[in-house]
C-alpha positions in Angstrom: -5.0 -14.2 26.8 -4.1 -15.2 23.4 -6.8 -13.2 22.0 -5.7 -10.0 24.1 -2.2 -10.5 22.5 -3.6 -10.6 18.9 -5.8 -7.6 19.9 -2.6 -5.6 21.0 -0.8 -6.8 17.8 -3.7 -5.7 15.5 -3.9 -2.3 17.4 -0.4 -1.4 17.0 -0.8 -2.2 13.1 -3.5 0.2 13.1 -0.9 3.0 13.9 1.9 2.1 11.9 2.2 3.7 8.6 2.4 1.2 5.7 1.3 -1.9 7.9 -2.2 -3.0 6.8 -4.3 -4.0 10.0 -6.5 -6.0 7.8 -3.7 -8.1 6.5 -2.7 -8.5 10.3 -6.3 -9.7 11.3 -6.5 -11.9 8.6 -3.3 -13.5 9.3 -4.3 -14.2 12.9 -7.7 -15.2 11.9 -9.3 -12.2 13.4 -10.7 -10.6 10.5 -14.0 -12.4 10.8 -14.5 -11.6 14.6 -13.6 -7.8 13.6 -16.5 -8.0 10.9 -19.1 -9.3 13.7 -18.0 -6.3 16.1 -18.2 -3.7 13.7 -21.2 -5.0 11.7 -23.5 -5.5 15.0 -21.6 -3.0 17.5 -24.9 -2.4 19.4 -25.3 -6.2 20.3 -24.0 -6.8 23.7 -23.6 -10.6 23.4 -21.2 -10.1 20.7 -19.4 -7.3 22.6 -19.0 -9.7 25.6 -17.9 -12.7 23.5 -15.3 -10.4 21.9 -14.2 -8.3 24.8 -10.9 -9.2 25.1 -10.3 -9.0 21.5 -11.4 -5.3 21.9 -9.6 -4.4 24.9 -6.5 -5.7 23.3 -6.9 -3.3 20.2 -7.4 -0.5 22.4 -4.5 -1.0 24.4 -2.6 -1.8 21.1 -3.6 1.5 19.6 -2.5 3.3 22.8 0.9 1.7 22.8 1.6 2.5 19.0 0.6 6.2 19.7 3.0 6.3 22.4 5.7 4.5 20.4 5.1 6.8 17.6 5.2 10.0 19.6 8.5 8.7 21.3 10.0 7.9 17.6 8.6 11.4 16.2 10.0 13.4 19.3 13.6 11.7 18.9 13.8 12.7 15.1 13.0 16.5 15.8 16.2 16.6 18.2 
């Protein structure tokens, strides 16, 4: 559950302009896991071990996009 929450926070930081997602990942000690995932993306054992982090990042990106669209829609009214 903790890794899922960390993944959501990192995913949201991917979308927010001016916020470095690498710095966010480093602050939660998840940067090494992300390097491992992206360097060995074809290895299913690594994917299974980090599935909560990957799922959290995807959910966080979707939440960030929805928030960004909602905020930009209100700016144009």
